[in-house]
N, C-alpha and C positions, 0 to 999 in steps of 0.2 A: 644322736641328733641333739643339738644344743637346746636346752629347755626354754631359753628365752626366744629362740628363733621359731620354735614350733608353733606357738599360738599366733604369732604374727603371720606366719607363712600360710596357715590353713585357709583363712578367708581369701587370700590371693589365689590359691589353688581352685577354690570353689567359683570365684568370680571369673577366673581365667577359663575354666571349663565351660561355664555358661556362655561367656562371651564368644568363645570359639564356635560353639554350637550355633548361636544366633547369627554370627557372621557367615558361617557356612551355608545356612539356610537362605540368608539374604543374597549371597553370591549365586546360589542355584537359581533363584528367581530372576536374577539379572542375566546370567549366562545362558539360560534356557527359556526363551520367551514363551514357550508353550507350557511351561511348568506352572501349576497353580498351587499357591500356598494354602488355598481354601479346600481344594478337592483332593489333591494328590498327597500320598503319604510322605513324611519327611525323608524316608530312605530311598525314594524313587530316583533322585539324581545320582545316587551311588550304585544303581543297578548295572549289571553286566552290559557292556556295549554302549553305555552313555559316555560321551566325551567328558573327561575330567572326573570320572567316577572315583578313581583312586584318591585324588586329592580331597574330594568331598568326603569320602568315608573316613579319611584320616582326621580331617578337621571337625567333622560333625559327630563322629562316634568314637573312634579309636583314641585319639588324644584326650578328649574330655573324659572318657571313661577311665583312662589310666591316671589322669590327674586326680580324679575323685577316689580312685583306688588307693593312691598314695595318701591322700587325706584320711581315708578310712583306716589305713594301716597305721599311720602315725597316731591318729586319735585313739585307736584301740591300744596300741603299744604304750601310750602315755597315761593310761588309766591308773589311778592309785591302786596299791595292793588290796586295799579294803573295798574296792569297787564291787558292786553286786553282779550276780550272774546275768541279769537282764541287760545291763550295759555292755558286758563282754559279748554275749550272744548277739545282741543287736548290732554291735560293731562288725562282727563277722558277716552277718547277713547283708549289711549295708555295703561292705566290701565286695561281696559276691554280686550284688545288684550293679555296682559300678563296672565290674568285669563283664557282666552279661551285656551291659550297655555297649561297652567297647567291642564285644564280639559281634554285634550287629553290623559293624563296619568291616570286620574281618570276613564275614560270610554274607555278602550283600545279596540283594534280590536278583533273580534271574528271570527276565520276562519270557525267555524261551522255554522255560520249564513249568510244569504244572504247579499250581499253588501249594500242593501238599507233597511235593517231591523235591529231591535234590537240594540245591542251595536255598531255595525258598523255605523248605522244611527246617533247615538248620537256622536260618534267619528268624523264622517264627518261634523256634524253640528258645533262642537267645532273648527275643523280645518278651516271651512269656516268663522266663527266668528273671528278667529284669524287674518286672513288677511283682512277681510272686515272692522274690526274696526281699523286695523293699517293704512290702506291707507289714510283715511281722517285725522287720528292723525298726520301722518308724514307731510301731506300737510299743516295742520294748524300750526305745529311747524315751517315749512319753512316760512309761512306767518308771524308768530309772532316771528321770530328768533331775531330781533333787530340788534344792531350794535356791532362792535368789532370783532376781528379775530375769537374768539371762536364761536360766534353766526353765523358768515358767514360760518364757517365750518359746523355748525349744519344745516344751510339752504341747503348747498350743499349735505350733507349726507342724509337729508330728501328727497330731490328731487331724489337722486339716489335710495334710498330705495323704494320710491313710484313706480319706474320703475322695480326694481329688484325683490322685494318680490312677487307681483302678476304675474310679467312676468315669473319668474322661477317656481312659483307654478302652473300656469295655461297654459302658452304658451311653456315654455322650454321643457316639456315632448314630444312635437311634434318633437323636434330636438335632444334631449338628452335622455339618459336612465332615467327612472322615479326616481330612487334612487338618482342620481346625481342632477337632477332638484330640488327635494324637499330639499335636503341638502343645496344647494345653496340658496334657498329661506329662510330657517331657519338661515343660516349664515349671510345673508344680514340683517335679522331682529335683530339678536344679535349685529351686527356691528352698527346698528342705536342706540340701547340702550347705547352702549359704547360711541358713539359720543355724545349722549345727556348728559350723565353723565359728560364727560370731558368738554363739553361746559358750563354746569352749574357751575362746579368748577372754570373754567376760568373766567366766568362772575363775580362770587362772589369774586374771588381774585382781580379783577380789581376794585371792589367796596370797597375793604378794609375790607372784612369780615373775611379774613384768618389771 
């Protein structure tokens, strides 16, 4: 991969993934009048038997997850030889988080199955792996952020995401409607990927690679 292209491409991958996800959720609200962005989980329009489920799952989960997996792979592969273990391990965990996000669309919810069985169990496992892999990934990125304004912003974004993603996914439903809580968790996750891409581009610009 061309070294000049890589830092320019990564923010577009992150913004594209977040945009696809947001557009898919907006489309679901328009295409299904009974769907509530406040109360219903984001994955519900992709459940088995729902019209347009395949397209929704591709746009909301599979494609965004794969785009961010590519970003994570490129970012990790482009680390300097002297990069620390924290950044390398954090890169792998972020990559797995992106793949787990995509897997939620490959194994959608099934309203006709018990919540703890079949496709619902696999979907819940992918959802759990998504945030479980992300939390240490963000912590390691904060630890290995380095110096410079872009890196300091990444460290701050990583620490914020460590609190927001699991907090919104697990604790916020106690105070907020479930649909809002899950959407906030996903939005914080996408925001971290955007911050990571912009930080990487900023660092490379400072090093004279652009």
